[in-house]
Every structure is written in C-alpha cells, then in structure tokens.
LOTORVEX-893706 format. One record per residue (C-alpha): x, y, z; residue number from 1. Coordinates in steps of 0.1 Angstrom, whole numbers, plus 2048, in hexadecimal, padded with zeros to 3 digits. Layout:
N
    x    y    z   nr
    X    Y    Z  NUM
...
This chain:
775
    x    y    z   nr
  19C  747  843    1
  1BA  741  85A    2
  1D6  75A  857    3
  1F8  75B  867    4
  1ED  770  884    5
  1CF  759  88C    6
  1E5  73B  88A    7
  1FF  74A  8A2    8
  1E2  752  8BA    9
  1D8  72E  8BA   10
  1FB  723  8C0   11
  1FF  73B  8DD   12
  1DE  72E  8EC   13
  1EB  70A  8E9   14
  20D  714  8F9   15
  1FB  722  917   16
  1EA  701  920   17
  1F7  6F1  940   18
  1FC  6CF  930   19
  212  6DF  915   20
  227  6F3  92D   21
  22E  6D4  942   22
  23A  6C1  923   23
  25C  6D0  918   24
  25D  6BB  8F8   25
  23A  6C7  8EC   26
  242  6EB  8F6   27
  261  6EA  8E1   28
  24E  6DD  8C3   29
  234  6F8  8C7   30
  250  712  8C7   31
  25E  703  8A7   32
  23C  706  896   33
  239  72A  8A0   34
  25D  731  894   35
  253  722  872   36
  236  73A  86F   37
  249  759  87A   38
  267  751  863   39
  264  766  844   40
  27E  750  832   41
  270  733  81E   42
  283  714  829   43
  285  6F5  813   44
  295  6D6  822   45
  2A5  6BE  809   46
  2A4  69B  817   47
  2AE  679  80A   48
  2C3  65A  810   49
  2E8  65A  80C   50
  2F4  65B  7E8   51
  2D2  667  7DB   52
  2E3  685  7CC   53
  2D6  6A0  7E4   54
  2F4  6B7  7E2   55
  2F6  6B4  7BC   56
  2D1  6BB  7BB   57
  2D5  6DB  7D0   58
  2F3  6E6  7BA   59
  2DD  6E2  79C   60
  2C2  6F9  7AC   61
  2DC  714  7B3   62
  2EE  70E  792   63
  311  70B  7A2   64
  326  6ED  7AC   65
  32D  6F8  7D0   66
  320  6DB  7E6   67
  336  6BC  7E7   68
  325  69F  7D5   69
  340  685  7D0   70
  335  661  7D7   71
  34A  65D  7F7   72
  342  681  804   73
  323  682  81A   74
  313  6A1  829   75
  31A  6A0  84E   76
  30A  6C0  85B   77
  2EE  6D8  850   78
  2F7  6EF  833   79
  2E0  70D  82D   80
  2E0  71B  80A   81
  2D2  73F  80D   82
  2C4  750  7EE   83
  2D1  774  7EE   84
  2CF  790  7D4   85
  2EA  790  7BA   86
  2F9  7B1  7C7   87
  2FA  7A4  7EB   88
  31D  7A7  7FA   89
  31A  784  809   90
  315  773  7E8   91
  32E  757  7E1   92
  339  754  805   93
  332  73D  823   94
  32E  73E  849   95
  337  721  85F   96
  325  720  881   97
  335  70B  89C   98
  323  6F9  8B9   99
  336  710  8D1  100
  326  72F  8C2  101
  344  73A  8AE  102
  342  741  889  103
  35A  743  86C  104
  355  755  84B  105
  362  744  82B  106
  367  75B  80D  107
  370  73D  7F8  108
  355  723  7F3  109
  36F  70A  7E7  110
  376  704  80C  111
  352  6F9  812  112
  357  6D4  811  113
  370  6D6  82E  114
  352  6E1  844  115
  335  6CC  837  116
  341  6A8  831  117
  348  68A  847  118
  36A  686  836  119
  376  6AA  840  120
  390  6B0  85B  121
  37A  6C7  870  122
  367  6AC  884  123
  348  6BB  874  124
  32C  6A9  888  125
  33C  6B2  8AA  126
  348  6D5  8A3  127
  333  6E5  888  128
  30F  6EE  88C  129
  307  6FB  869  130
  316  70B  84A  131
  304  727  837  132
  30B  72D  812  133
  300  74E  801  134
  2F7  74B  7DC  135
  2DC  757  7C4  136
  2C4  73E  7B4  137
  2A1  738  7A7  138
  2A2  75B  796  139
  291  76B  7B5  140
  29B  781  7D1  141
  282  772  7E9  142
  291  764  809  143
  295  73F  802  144
  2AB  726  815  145
  2B3  703  809  146
  2BF  6EC  825  147
  2D6  6CF  81B  148
  2D1  6B5  836  149
  2E8  697  83F  150
  2CC  67E  837  151
  2B9  667  84D  152
  2CD  648  846  153
  2F0  656  84B  154
  307  642  862  155
  318  65F  872  156
  30D  669  895  157
  2EF  681  898  158
  2E6  680  873  159
  2C3  675  87A  160
  2BE  68F  896  161
  2CD  6AB  881  162
  2B6  6A3  863  163
  296  6A0  876  164
  29C  6C1  889  165
  2A1  6D3  868  166
  282  6C4  859  167
  26F  6D1  877  168
  27B  6F4  86E  169
  274  6F1  849  170
  254  6FD  837  171
  257  6E4  81B  172
  26B  6C5  813  173
  27C  6B8  7F3  174
  282  693  7F6  175
  29C  685  7DD  176
  29C  661  7D3  177
  2BA  64E  7C6  178
  2BB  63A  7A6  179
  2A9  61D  7B8  180
  28A  632  7BC  181
  275  630  7DC  182
  281  616  7F5  183
  274  609  816  184
  28D  61F  827  185
  27F  63D  815  186
  25C  634  81F  187
  266  632  844  188
  277  654  841  189
  259  664  830  190
  243  656  84B  191
  258  669  865  192
  258  689  850  193
  232  689  84D  194
  231  691  872  195
  240  6B3  869  196
  239  6BA  845  197
  21C  6B9  82C  198
  22C  6C9  80E  199
  244  6B3  7FA  200
  256  6B3  7D8  201
  261  690  7D1  202
  27F  68F  7B9  203
  28A  670  7A7  204
  2AE  677  79F  205
  2C7  667  787  206
  2B0  664  769  207
  2D0  665  754  208
  2D9  644  763  209
  2B8  632  75C  210
  2BE  612  749  211
  2A6  616  72C  212
  2B3  5F6  71D  213
  2A3  5E4  73A  214
  282  5F5  736  215
  287  610  751  216
  278  632  74A  217
  275  652  75F  218
  24F  650  75B  219
  24F  62D  76A  220
  264  639  787  221
  24C  655  78E  222
  22E  63D  78C  223
  23F  625  7A5  224
  245  641  7BE  225
  221  64F  7BA  226
  211  62D  7BE  227
  227  625  7DD  228
  21F  647  7ED  229
  1F9  642  7E7  230
  1F9  61F  7F5  231
  210  627  813  232
  202  648  81E  233
  1DE  649  813  234
  1D3  654  836  235
  1E9  672  836  236
  1DF  693  827  237
  1FD  6A2  816  238
  205  6B2  7F5  239
  221  6A7  7DE  240
  230  6A9  7BB  241
  246  68E  7AB  242
  261  698  792  243
  27C  684  781  244
  29C  696  77A  245
  2C1  693  774  246
  2D1  6AB  78D  247
  2F3  6A5  77E  248
  2E9  6AF  75B  249
  2D7  6CE  769  250
  2F6  6D8  77C  251
  30D  6D3  75F  252
  2F6  6E6  748  253
  2F7  705  75F  254
  31B  705  76E  255
  332  70E  751  256
  350  706  766  257
  347  6E2  762  258
  356  6D8  741  259
  34B  6B4  73E  260
  32B  6A2  746  261
  33C  683  753  262
  360  682  760  263
  36A  668  746  264
  35C  67B  728  265
  376  684  70E  266
  366  6A4  700  267
  35C  6C3  712  268
  338  6D0  710  269
  32E  6EB  6F7  270
  314  706  6FF  271
  2FB  6F5  6E7  272
  300  6D4  6F9  273
  2FA  6E5  71B  274
  2D7  6F0  70F  275
  2D0  6CC  703  276
  2DD  6BE  724  277
  2C7  6D6  738  278
  2A9  6CA  724  279
  2B2  6A6  72A  280
  2B5  6AD  750  281
  28F  6B5  753  282
  299  6CE  76D  283
  283  6E9  75F  284
  264  6D8  76C  285
  271  6DA  790  286
  27C  6FE  78C  287
  259  707  77F  288
  24A  6F9  79F  289
  262  70C  7B5  290
  25E  72C  7A1  291
  238  729  7A3  292
  23A  724  7C9  293
  250  743  7CD  294
  243  75B  7B3  295
  21E  755  7B9  296
  223  758  7DF  297
  218  734  7E5  298
  235  72F  7FC  299
  224  744  817  300
  206  72C  815  301
  21D  70E  817  302
  22E  71D  836  303
  20C  71F  848  304
  201  6FD  83B  305
  220  6EB  847  306
  21C  6FC  86A  307
  1F8  6F2  86C  308
  201  6CE  861  309
  21A  6CB  87E  310
  203  6DC  896  311
  1E7  6C3  88F  312
  1FE  6A6  896  313
  209  6B5  8B7  314
  1E5  6BD  8C1  315
  1DD  698  8BA  316
  1FA  68D  8D0  317
  1F0  6A4  8ED  318
  1CB  699  8EA  319
  1D5  675  8EB  320
  1E8  67B  90C  321
  1CD  690  91B  322
  1B2  678  912  323
  1C5  65B  922  324
  1C8  66F  942  325
  1A3  67A  940  326
  198  656  93C  327
  1AA  64D  95C  328
  19B  66B  96E  329
  178  662  961  330
  17C  63F  96F  331
  188  64C  991  332
  16C  666  993  333
  152  64B  990  334
  15A  640  9B4  335
  147  652  9CF  336
  15F  64F  9EC  337
  184  658  9ED  338
  18C  635  9F9  339
  17B  625  9DB  340
  18D  63E  9C3  341
  1AE  636  9D3  342
  1A6  611  9D2  343
  19D  614  9AD  344
  1BD  628  9A6  345
  1D2  60E  9B8  346
  1C1  5F3  9A2  347
  1CA  607  982  348
  1ED  60B  98F  349
  1F0  5E6  998  350
  1E2  5DD  976  351
  1FD  5F2  966  352
  218  5E3  97C  353
  20C  5BF  976  354
  20D  5C4  951  355
  231  5D1  951  356
  242  5AE  94C  357
  229  5A5  932  358
  22D  5C6  91F  359
  253  5C4  922  360
  253  5A0  914  361
  23C  5AD  8F8  362
  254  5C9  8F1  363
  272  5B2  8F2  364
  261  599  8DB  365
  258  5B5  8C3  366
  27C  5C1  8C4  367
  289  59E  8BE  368
  270  597  8A2  369
  277  5B8  891  370
  29D  5B3  895  371
  29B  590  886  372
  286  59E  869  373
  29F  5BA  864  374
  2BC  5A2  864  375
  2AB  58C  84B  376
  2A4  5AA  834  377
  2C7  5B7  838  378
  2D6  595  830  379
  2BF  591  812  380
  2C8  5B4  806  381
  2EC  5AC  80B  382
  2E9  58C  7F7  383
  2D8  5A0  7DB  384
  2F3  5BB  7DC  385
  30F  5A1  7DA  386
  2FD  590  7BD  387
  2FC  5B2  7AC  388
  321  5B7  7B2  389
  328  594  7A5  390
  313  59C  786  391
  324  5BD  781  392
  346  5AC  784  393
  33B  592  76A  394
  32F  5AE  752  395
  350  5C0  758  396
  364  5A1  750  397
  34F  59B  731  398
  355  5BF  725  399
  37A  5C0  72D  400
  383  59C  722  401
  373  593  701  402
  390  580  6F2  403
  3B1  570  6FB  404
  3C6  58F  6F3  405
  3B2  5A2  70D  406
  3C1  58B  728  407
  3E4  58F  71A  408
  3E1  5B5  719  409
  3CC  5BA  738  410
  3E9  5C6  74F  411
  3F5  5DF  735  412
  3D3  5ED  730  413
  3C6  5EE  754  414
  3E8  5F0  767  415
  3E2  5D1  77B  416
  3DD  5AB  776  417
  3BB  59C  773  418
  3B9  58F  797  419
  3C5  5AF  7A6  420
  3AE  5C4  791  421
  38F  5B0  79B  422
  39A  5AE  7BF  423
  39A  5D4  7BF  424
  379  5D4  7AC  425
  368  5BF  7C7  426
  378  5D2  7E4  427
  36D  5F3  7D5  428
  349  5E7  7D0  429
  347  5D7  7F2  430
  358  5F2  807  431
  34D  611  7F4  432
  329  607  7EA  433
  31C  5E8  7FC  434
  32A  5ED  81F  435
  31F  612  822  436
  2FD  608  815  437
  2FC  5EB  82E  438
  307  602  84B  439
  2EC  61C  841  440
  2D2  601  840  441
  2DD  5F2  862  442
  2DC  615  871  443
  2BA  61D  862  444
  2AC  5FC  86D  445
  2B8  601  890  446
  2A9  623  891  447
  288  617  882  448
  287  5FB  89A  449
  28A  612  8B7  450
  270  62A  8A7  451
  258  60E  8A3  452
  25B  604  8C7  453
  25B  627  8D5  454
  245  63C  8BE  455
  24B  65C  8D0  456
  271  65C  8CD  457
  27A  66C  8AC  458
  29B  67C  8B5  459
  2AD  65C  8BF  460
  2CC  654  8AB  461
  2D9  631  8AC  462
  300  62F  8AD  463
  310  612  89A  464
  32B  600  8AC  465
  33E  5F8  88C  466
  335  614  874  467
  357  614  862  468
  35D  5F0  85C  469
  36E  5E5  83C  470
  36E  5C2  82C  471
  38E  5B3  81E  472
  384  5A0  7FF  473
  395  57D  7FD  474
  3AF  581  7E2  475
  3A8  571  7C0  476
  3C3  558  7B7  477
  3DE  566  7A1  478
  3D9  549  789  479
  3DC  558  767  480
  3E5  538  754  481
  3FC  53A  736  482
  3EB  52E  717  483
  3FE  510  708  484
  3F7  4FC  6E9  485
  3F5  4D7  6F2  486
  3FC  4CA  6CF  487
  41B  4DD  6C3  488
  420  4C8  6A3  489
  411  4E4  68E  490
  427  4FE  69E  491
  446  4E8  699  492
  43E  4E1  675  493
  439  507  66F  494
  45A  50E  680  495
  46C  4F4  66B  496
  45D  503  64B  497
  467  526  657  498
  48A  518  65C  499
  489  50B  639  500
  47E  52C  62C  501
  49B  53C  63F  502
  4B4  523  631  503
  4A7  528  60D  504
  4A8  54E  612  505
  4CC  54B  61E  506
  4D4  535  600  507
  4C3  54D  5E9  508
  4D6  569  5F9  509
  4F8  558  5F4  510
  4EE  550  5D0  511
  4E4  574  5CB  512
  505  57F  5D8  513
  517  566  5C1  514
  503  572  5A4  515
  50B  596  5AC  516
  530  58D  5B1  517
  531  579  590  518
  520  595  57E  519
  539  5AD  58B  520
  555  596  580  521
  544  590  55E  522
  543  5B6  558  523
  568  5B8  562  524
  571  59B  54A  525
  55D  5AA  52E  526
  56E  5CB  534  527
  590  5B9  532  528
  586  5A6  513  529
  57B  5C6  503  530
  59B  5D6  50C  531
  5AF  5B9  4FE  532
  59B  5BA  4DE  533
  5A4  5DE  4DB  534
  5C9  5D7  4E2  535
  5C9  5BB  4C7  536
  5B9  5D2  4AE  537
  5D2  5EC  4B7  538
  5EF  5D3  4B2  539
  5DF  5C7  491  540
  5DE  5EB  486  541
  602  5F0  490  542
  60B  5D0  47C  543
  5F8  5DB  45E  544
  60A  5FD  461  545
  62C  5EB  463  546
  623  5D5  445  547
  618  5F4  431  548
  639  605  43B  549
  64C  5E6  42D  550
  639  5EA  40D  551
  635  5D0  3F2  552
  64E  5B4  3F0  553
  66A  5BE  3D9  554
  66F  5AD  3B8  555
  68F  599  3B0  556
  6A8  5AF  3A0  557
  6C1  5A5  383  558
  6E5  5B1  380  559
  6FF  5AB  364  560
  71C  595  36E  561
  73B  58B  35B  562
  73F  566  35B  563
  758  54D  34B  564
  750  52C  33B  565
  762  510  32A  566
  75D  50E  306  567
  762  4EF  2F0  568
  779  4F4  2D3  569
  76E  4EC  2B1  570
  77F  4D4  29B  571
  796  4B8  2A0  572
  7B1  4CE  2AC  573
  79B  4DF  2C2  574
  791  4BF  2D1  575
  7B5  4B6  2D6  576
  7BC  4D6  2E6  577
  79E  4D2  2FC  578
  7AF  4B2  307  579
  7CD  4C5  313  580
  7BC  4E6  31F  581
  79B  4F7  322  582
  790  514  310  583
  77D  52F  324  584
  76B  54D  31A  585
  75C  56B  32D  586
  738  573  328  587
  71E  589  33A  588
  6FE  57B  34B  589
  6E1  58C  35D  590
  6DF  57C  380  591
  6BF  580  397  592
  6C5  594  3B7  593
  6AB  58C  3D4  594
  6BD  59D  3F0  595
  6A5  5B9  3F3  596
  689  5A0  3F2  597
  699  58B  40D  598
  69F  5AA  422  599
  67B  5B3  41E  600
  670  590  428  601
  687  590  446  602
  679  5B1  452  603
  656  5A6  44B  604
  65C  586  45D  605
  66A  599  47A  606
  64C  5B0  47B  607
  634  593  477  608
  646  580  492  609
  645  59D  4AA  610
  621  5A6  4A4  611
  616  582  4A2  612
  623  57E  4C6  613
  610  59D  4D2  614
  5F0  592  4C0  615
  5F4  570  4CE  616
  5F8  57D  4F1  617
  5D9  592  4ED  618
  5C6  575  4DE  619
  5D1  55F  4FB  620
  5C4  579  514  621
  5A4  57D  500  622
  59F  557  501  623
  5A4  557  526  624
  58C  574  52B  625
  573  562  514  626
  577  543  528  627
  571  556  548  628
  553  567  539  629
  544  546  52E  630
  54B  537  551  631
  53C  555  562  632
  51D  555  54C  633
  519  531  553  634
  51C  536  579  635
  504  554  578  636
  4EB  540  564  637
  4EE  522  57B  638
  4EC  538  59B  639
  4CE  54A  58D  640
  4BD  52A  586  641
  4C5  51E  5A9  642
  4B9  53F  5B8  643
  498  53C  5A5  644
  495  519  5B3  645
  49B  528  5D6  646
  480  542  5D0  647
  468  528  5C4  648
  470  513  5E3  649
  46A  531  5F9  650
  449  538  5E9  651
  43E  514  5EC  652
  449  512  611  653
  43A  534  61A  654
  41A  529  60A  655
  41A  50A  61F  656
  423  51F  63E  657
  405  536  636  658
  3ED  51A  633  659
  3FB  508  652  660
  3FA  529  665  661
  3D7  531  65B  662
  3CC  50F  665  663
  3E1  511  685  664
  3D3  534  68E  665
  3B0  528  68A  666
  3B6  50B  6A1  667
  3CA  523  6B8  668
  3AE  53C  6B9  669
  395  521  6C2  670
  3AC  515  6DE  671
  3B3  539  6EA  672
  38E  541  6EA  673
  387  521  6FD  674
  3A3  52B  715  675
  395  54E  719  676
  372  541  720  677
  37F  529  73A  678
  394  544  74A  679
  375  55B  74C  680
  35F  53F  75A  681
  379  537  774  682
  37D  55C  77E  683
  357  561  780  684
  353  541  794  685
  36E  54C  7AC  686
  35F  56E  7B0  687
  33D  55F  7B8  688
  34D  547  7D0  689
  35E  563  7E2  690
  33E  578  7E4  691
  323  55D  7E8  692
  335  53B  7EA  693
  32A  531  80D  694
  346  517  80C  695
  351  51C  830  696
  36E  532  825  697
  35E  551  832  698
  350  55F  811  699
  344  583  811  700
  31F  57B  817  701
  327  566  835  702
  33D  581  843  703
  322  59B  83C  704
  308  587  84D  705
  31F  583  86B  706
  325  5A8  86A  707
  300  5AF  86A  708
  2FB  597  888  709
  318  5A6  89B  710
  30C  5CA  898  711
  2E8  5C0  89F  712
  2F3  5AC  8BE  713
  307  5C9  8CB  714
  2EC  5E3  8C6  715
  2CD  5CE  8CE  716
  2D3  5CF  8F4  717
  2D6  5F5  8F3  718
  2B5  5F7  8E0  719
  2A5  5E0  8F9  720
  2B4  5F4  916  721
  2A8  616  908  722
  286  608  900  723
  281  5FA  923  724
  28E  61A  933  725
  275  62E  91E  726
  25A  615  928  727
  264  617  94D  728
  263  63D  94B  729
  240  63C  93C  730
  234  623  955  731
  244  637  971  732
  233  657  964  733
  211  646  963  734
  215  638  986  735
  221  65B  992  736
  202  66A  983  737
  1EC  650  993  738
  1FE  656  9B5  739
  1F6  67B  9B1  740
  1D2  672  9AA  741
  1D1  65A  9C7  742
  1DF  676  9DE  743
  1C7  690  9D0  744
  1A6  697  9E0  745
  185  699  9CD  746
  189  6BE  9C8  747
  1AC  6BB  9B8  748
  1A0  69E  9A3  749
  183  6B3  997  750
  19A  6D0  98F  751
  1B2  6B9  97C  752
  195  6AA  969  753
  186  6CC  960  754
  1A8  6DA  957  755
  1AF  6BD  940  756
  18C  6BE  931  757
  190  6E4  92B  758
  1B1  6DE  919  759
  1A2  6C1  905  760
  186  6D7  8F9  761
  19D  6F4  8F0  762
  1B4  6DD  8DC  763
  196  6CD  8CA  764
  188  6EF  8C2  765
  1AA  6FA  8B4  766
  1AD  6DA  8A1  767
  18A  6DD  892  768
  191  701  888  769
  1B1  6F6  876  770
  19F  6DA  865  771
  181  6EE  85A  772
  191  70E  84F  773
  1A7  712  831  774
  1C8  725  831  775
C-alpha cells in the first residue's frame, strides 16, 4: 500500500537522478507533482471550450451569481474560488494578484468582472496573474478550491498556457461540454489533459435547451459522450463520471437575488418554483458525487492517484529518452577499438545529418497536408454554420411574418424596417457567434497542428494575426414594395356605392330636417288654429250675450189717434150739398207702432254686423291655419315617404357594398397572402445569396474562406519555422551527444552506459511499484 510519504520518497529519488537534474522541464514537472501531493487543499480545475457555461456552472456549485457568464464575457485569467467557513472574515471578498507581485483586496465582489474578463479595462492577461474569491459552498469546511480556467480554445494570448499550467496543479478535473456535446476539439483537449489527470467528471450542460421536439434527450447526450470516450481513449486508464445538468436552472434555484429564470420572462420565480427548477436542473446528482468525494475522504486518494498518473507519464518520457541514448551507447560499445567506435559514431551522426532534408520535407508535407485538411474542415464547418444561420433567419421570418399585416406593422413592432432588422440579425449571428467560433477553431487547429508535429511542446500558444476581425454583411435591399391591386374596378364600384350611400344619407338628413321643421310649423299652426277657435267661441259667446241683452223682439204697439174723414150725406139734399162741400167727421182709430221693434232690429243688426265681422275674421284666420295644417301634413307625409325611400335605398346599397366588400376582401386577402409569400421568398433568397450565393459578389462564405486562407497563410510559415527550429535543436542536441561520445574514451563511455542503465533500472522499478501497488 503506497501512502503519501512513500510516494514523496519515490519522487525525491527520481529528482536526484542525473538525467532529471539536467532536464529543467522534467525537473519542473516533478516539482509540480510533489506540490500536488503536499498541498492539503483539494483543487478541482473546471475546463471547457468557450461558451460551454463554465462560469455559470461554478456559480451553481457555490450557489451565488458572482462569476461573469454573459455570452460576450470570456474568462481571461485564473479565478480561484476558495471554500471557507461561514464565519471566516474573508467570506464574500476577493484578492487580485498582479504579475508584478502586488495584490489588491476587493471587499465588493460586484467588481469581480473588471478583473477576470477579456472585456475589462485592466488588461487582464498582461497585468493580472490570478483572482481569489472566498465563499462557502458544498456544505463542508474542508479546504476545496475550484479553478475557473480560460479554456483551451480561447483566442486571447496565453489562454492555452494558463489552462494547462492550472490543470497540472489540479487533483481532479471537471470538463464542461456545450450544448453541442463532445466535439473533435474537445477530444483533442481531453487527449492533452490525460497527460496530467486521470480523474474526470464530464458535465453535459444546457439540458434545458435540448430540443426534445427533434428527438434529443439528456440520456442520448450522455450515451454519445460515453461511447466517444471509450472509442477514443480505450488505451488510457482513467476514471470518469458523466452527468447532464442545467447549470442555469441550478443557479437560479439557489440564488434568490435572481428573480427570473430567463431575462425575457414576464413573471418572477416563486419559492415553490425554485424547488421545481432545482429538480429539473439534475444538479443534485453532481453534488452527491462531490459530497461523497469530500465527506468520505476520497479526495485524498484522488490527490495521490492524480500524482501517480502524471508521474507514470513522466517516467515513460524519461525512459524513452534514456533508452534511445542507451541504444546508441550499446551500438558504440560493440566496437573493440576507439577508432572503430569513433567511426561508428561518425556514421550514426552522418546518417542523422543525411536524413535532415528528408525529415524536414516529411515534416513540411505533414504540415501542409494537415493545414489543407484543417482548412477544408473549417470551410465545411463555416458552410454548415452559415446554412444554420440562413435556416434560423428563415424560421425567424416565418415566425415574425405570417400575414400581410405583419409586413405593414413590422417597423412599429420591431423598431426597424424588415431589411434593416435582418441585416442586424445576420451581422449579430456572424460577428457574435460564427466569427468567434471560427477564430477559436482556427486558433485550436493551429495549436493542434503544432502539437501534432512537436509532441513534446504542450505550452505553445499560437497567436492569431487577425483575432478581432469583423464582417460587414452586405446590406439587404430596402425594397419593401407597396401592395397594389391591379384590377381596381371592384374598389371603384364600392367607392361609387359608398358615395351613393353618402348622397342618400345627406338627402335623408335634409328630409329629416324638413320633416322636423314642418312638424314644428304644424304644431305652431295647430296652436294658432286652436287659439282662433277659442277666440271665435269667445266672440260667439259675446254675441249671444249681446243678443240676450237685447231680449226678444218687441211686439208692434197700438195707439189711439184722432182722425178725420169725409162722410157722404144722405138724401138728395145731402147729395146736393156733397156737390158743393164735403162733410168731415172726427173719429178715433188704433194705429200700430213698430218703432221699438225697429230700434231693436237696428240694434240687433248693429250687434250682428259687428260680431259677424269678428267671427268672419276669426273664421278666415282659421281657414288659413287649416290650409297651412293641411299643406304641412301633406309635406310631412311626402317627406316621410321620400325619407323612407332613402333609407330603403341606403339599405339596398349598403347590402350591395357589404357583398362587394366581402367578395373584394376575399380576393384582396388572396392577393395579399400571395404578396406576403413572394416577399418572404424574395427576402429568404436574398439572405441565402448574401450568405452562400457564390455569385462573385463576395458573399459571406467566400469572404470567410478567404479569411481562413489569409490567417492560415500568415501563420503557417511561423509554424514551419518553429517546427524546424525545434527539429534543428533536437538534431543539434543528438549530434552534440554523439560528439561527446566520440570525444569520450572507453572508460567514460562505460561510466555513461552504467549510469544510464542504473537510472533506467531505478525508473523501471519505481514504475513497476506504482503499477503493482494500490493507493
């Protein structure tokens, strides 16, 4: 059973070997392993590609949103999250360590992003060495440190070197995958990490974004990762767990200062919903693994196992070098005389020198072939990404423009015209998503190309010549056509009928006013007639009263009047006397007297005449009023009839308008839908031409391909130069070793052989002990 003390003794024994002391790189690696074992703090490195959600994942572990995790914010330096007891005075604060040795204490963690991201103003990569954050997490007081690394495919300078150096110091590694799952780039990174680690927790993040409608599931993602790991790294002996989580949901469920799950959500989260969200995050499974490692003390075993894993790799590397030298020594010692040995060494040296051009050509061909393959893959990936952007744009168009009215109201709703909106859409997708991804892939490919050619160089960081390029998307034409009806006869007929309705309504209105006016006049005439009737009745009553006052017509009166008369005489004498004179006599007669009657009649005639005139005047007025009333009634009746005709006309015309409008609107809708479909087709076609048209108008794919070629052309000579320099240094080192051997006598050669053989045996013994004994 190997314990810490025994393992340190073995490391010390390896460190004392002459071949180790001569190799500064190996010596430093041995020191790192020893530091790992002697470090009482359990260090976990969180690694992953850009935008895999590492910072959100770490925030979810500690239960507080303190590390920046916006899409455009990328971790640029190492951030150490120290687990401290809840009563520790440092809790909630930060320490910034600068490359010049100075430090700065931050009491407010809100300032943290100014010291940890590429976008901050503090020139993070050049000035700041690390940032330490002190919080309490995992419900334990054990010394745990989580290391948030920049990531192996970051495009900023030194990202690759920073991350690998931190992985060397770590005891375990959590590797976070983006929504895409495990990629070829991830496999390359894991291949590098396996040189230093053998304990992994692989985390498939973003399960809340998995497209279940397309058949994706968290279980399938885990299965894909597991199958890929088994097929890719079957020869490696390392332990791992695979878990699928939603770091965002886990963080939101824990940090109560976060009120909404997604920024565009309308409602805030309740406490009951937080519990449900935590369950959906599947984060408990991860926490159980970490808690088991901590609480059961398994982390101590992991510390030793990770150290042994790295130590075995270094021993294999040393043995490989020693065995190569020993093979040369063995060949030289076969010669009996010094001259033969020298001659043989010279032959080996000449053989090495003769093969230099061939090997350089082979290396150059390998670089050219790999570069061509990388370019082909990059261009193919770029084509796929642009096709995805085109597809996303089409889906967005289909979701935002479903009918003609959506085109008409687009600017009011989205604050820009359709062409401007989708120009911005394409620019955002290309410059914020595609281009950073392309730059990361180019950077990674350059680094992997160099790693493939020079296996021993793991700390090299390729620097892109154009890491901040941005593409201007060719503007979509502002060609929002106005929808026009070609056959306007329907519309003209409807307008004519609407004018008729308007005319009939105006006519009806005038008739209505006339009816109201005549009714008013009729009421006035009727009132006057009534008044005149009353006046006539009053006059009639006054006449009757006057007639009654006169009384009955007086009777003829008789009065006695003395009268004279001629009287004939009697006899003959009398007759003779009558001849000469007349004989008169007085007598009394009753004579009729009608004076009173006549007076009565005169007075009555006067009264009758006077009142007859009054009555006649009233009757005349009444006749006039009655004539007016008859006239007004006639006009009212006639106007009412005409108004009814207008209303019937309006109903008939409106009915025709309704029928014509319905028919017209159906035809209009068909034409508008056809117009909308054509507009969408034209917009989609133009977007696809801009992205993938290859029409000679510098579409985006052509410019991207030129961009890939331009960066590759600029960096390829540097890779070749560094490769050949490394090759020349190795050849020179081999020749120098041979020259030393040639210059050595048999005794020195024997001592070198015996020294190498002794170190080989010691290393084999240590390796076998590490292999056979369990920790």
